[in-house]
C-alpha positions as CSV (number, residue, x, y, z in Angstrom):
1,X,-37.9,-6.4,-71.4
2,X,-35.3,-5.0,-69.0
3,X,-35.6,-2.2,-67.1
4,X,-33.2,1.0,-67.9
5,X,-32.8,1.4,-64.0
6,X,-32.2,-1.9,-63.0
7,X,-28.4,-2.7,-62.3
8,X,-26.8,-5.7,-64.2
9,X,-25.5,-8.6,-62.8
10,X,-23.1,-9.7,-61.4
11,X,-22.7,-6.9,-58.6
12,X,-20.4,-6.4,-56.1
13,X,-21.2,-4.6,-52.6
14,X,-18.5,-2.4,-53.7
15,X,-20.0,-1.0,-56.6
16,X,-23.5,-0.4,-55.0
17,X,-22.3,1.5,-52.0
18,X,-21.7,5.4,-51.6
19,X,-17.8,6.3,-50.7
20,X,-17.3,6.6,-47.1
21,X,-16.2,9.9,-45.6
22,X,-13.4,8.4,-43.1
23,X,-12.4,11.5,-41.6
24,X,-13.7,12.7,-38.1
25,X,-13.7,16.1,-36.7
26,X,-11.5,17.1,-34.0
27,X,-13.4,15.6,-31.1
28,X,-13.6,12.1,-32.4
29,X,-17.2,11.5,-32.6
30,X,-19.9,12.3,-34.8
31,X,-23.4,12.9,-33.7
32,X,-26.0,11.1,-35.9
33,X,-27.1,12.3,-38.8
34,X,-29.9,15.4,-38.3
35,X,-33.1,15.2,-40.4
36,X,-31.5,16.9,-42.6
37,X,-28.7,14.3,-43.3
38,X,-26.1,16.1,-41.9
39,X,-23.8,15.0,-39.3
40,X,-22.6,17.4,-36.5
41,X,-19.3,16.7,-34.3
42,X,-20.0,15.9,-30.6
43,X,-18.2,18.1,-27.8
44,X,-15.2,16.2,-26.6
45,X,-16.0,13.0,-24.3
46,X,-19.4,12.8,-25.3
47,X,-20.2,9.6,-27.4
48,X,-23.3,8.9,-29.6
49,X,-26.4,7.2,-28.9
50,X,-25.5,3.7,-30.2
51,X,-21.6,3.5,-29.3
52,X,-20.4,1.6,-26.1
53,X,-17.7,2.7,-24.1
54,X,-14.2,2.2,-24.6
55,X,-12.8,-0.8,-22.7
56,X,-10.1,0.3,-20.0
57,X,-7.2,-2.1,-19.2
58,X,-6.6,-2.3,-15.5
59,X,-4.2,0.3,-14.1
60,X,-0.9,0.0,-12.5
61,X,-2.5,1.5,-9.1
62,X,-5.2,-1.5,-8.9
63,X,-2.6,-4.4,-9.4
64,X,-0.1,-2.4,-7.0
65,X,-2.3,-2.9,-3.8
66,X,-2.9,-6.7,-4.2
67,X,1.0,-7.2,-4.7
68,X,1.8,-5.1,-1.8
69,X,-0.5,-7.3,0.5
70,X,1.1,-10.8,-0.9
71,X,4.5,-9.3,-0.2
72,X,3.7,-8.1,3.2
73,X,2.0,-11.3,4.1
74,X,5.2,-13.3,2.9
75,X,7.4,-11.4,4.8
76,X,5.6,-11.7,8.0
77,X,5.5,-15.2,7.4
78,X,9.2,-15.5,7.0
79,X,10.4,-13.2,9.6
80,X,8.1,-15.2,12.6
81,X,9.6,-18.6,11.4
82,X,13.1,-17.1,11.7
83,X,12.6,-15.8,15.1
84,X,11.2,-19.3,16.1
85,X,14.5,-20.9,14.7
86,X,16.6,-18.2,16.4
87,X,15.0,-18.2,19.7
88,X,14.9,-22.5,19.9
89,X,19.0,-22.5,19.1
90,X,19.5,-19.8,21.5
91,X,17.6,-21.9,23.8
92,X,19.6,-24.9,23.0
93,X,23.2,-23.3,23.4
94,X,22.0,-22.0,26.6
95,X,21.2,-25.3,28.1
96,X,24.1,-27.0,26.8
97,X,26.0,-28.9,29.6
98,X,29.3,-31.4,30.0
99,X,28.4,-35.0,29.1
100,X,26.1,-33.7,26.1
101,X,26.8,-35.4,22.6
102,X,26.7,-32.7,19.7
103,X,27.8,-32.0,16.2
104,X,29.8,-28.8,15.3
105,X,29.1,-27.2,12.0
106,X,32.0,-28.8,10.4
107,X,30.5,-32.2,11.1
108,X,32.4,-33.0,14.1
109,X,30.6,-35.3,16.8
110,X,31.9,-35.4,20.3
111,X,30.9,-35.1,23.8
112,X,30.8,-32.3,25.7
113,X,33.9,-31.5,28.8
114,X,33.7,-28.5,29.2
115,X,31.4,-25.2,29.0
116,X,33.5,-21.9,29.4
117,X,31.2,-19.5,30.2
118,X,33.7,-16.4,30.0
119,X,34.7,-17.0,26.8
120,X,32.0,-18.6,24.9
121,X,34.1,-21.7,24.2
122,X,32.8,-25.5,24.3
123,X,35.7,-28.6,24.8
124,X,34.6,-31.3,22.8
125,X,36.1,-34.5,23.2
126,X,35.9,-36.0,19.6
127,X,38.2,-39.5,20.0
128,X,37.7,-41.9,23.3
129,X,41.1,-43.9,22.4
130,X,43.5,-40.8,22.3
131,X,41.4,-38.7,24.7
132,X,41.6,-36.1,21.7
133,X,39.7,-32.6,22.8
134,X,39.2,-29.6,20.6
135,X,37.6,-26.4,21.6
136,X,35.0,-24.9,19.7
137,X,32.9,-21.6,19.5
138,X,29.5,-22.0,21.0
139,X,28.1,-20.9,17.8
140,X,29.6,-23.7,15.9
141,X,27.4,-26.2,17.5
142,X,25.0,-26.8,15.3
143,X,23.0,-29.6,17.3
144,X,22.6,-31.7,20.5
145,X,22.4,-35.1,19.2
146,X,22.1,-36.6,22.8
147,X,22.7,-36.1,26.5
148,X,23.6,-38.5,29.1
């Protein structure tokens, strides 16, 4: 025989569940039910005994320090290599003497015939047959390829 209290089948979970109260108090959290079955709101910032702390995304400040350190290291290395190249070039131009084979920024190759210190110029012989010489600014010399 069938009992009058027993539900008839098929049952779904939604049929047995009591309606949920989805509204929260202004604090946002609800305390566990009291022995009488009532829930009371928690103070703002408090969490219930079974709630996990909310995960927080890393802030902008925590990402700024490593980024600044990396940029600083990159700048130090780039400035250091630039200084070395500048110093090496200045030394090469200061040791420029008659008879050295040089190449200019424009790609002209020739032999230094005269170094004019006051005018900061270099006279370079570019053709042996016609004895053609050209004047260049000292800064136009890009490399000393050979010295005699």
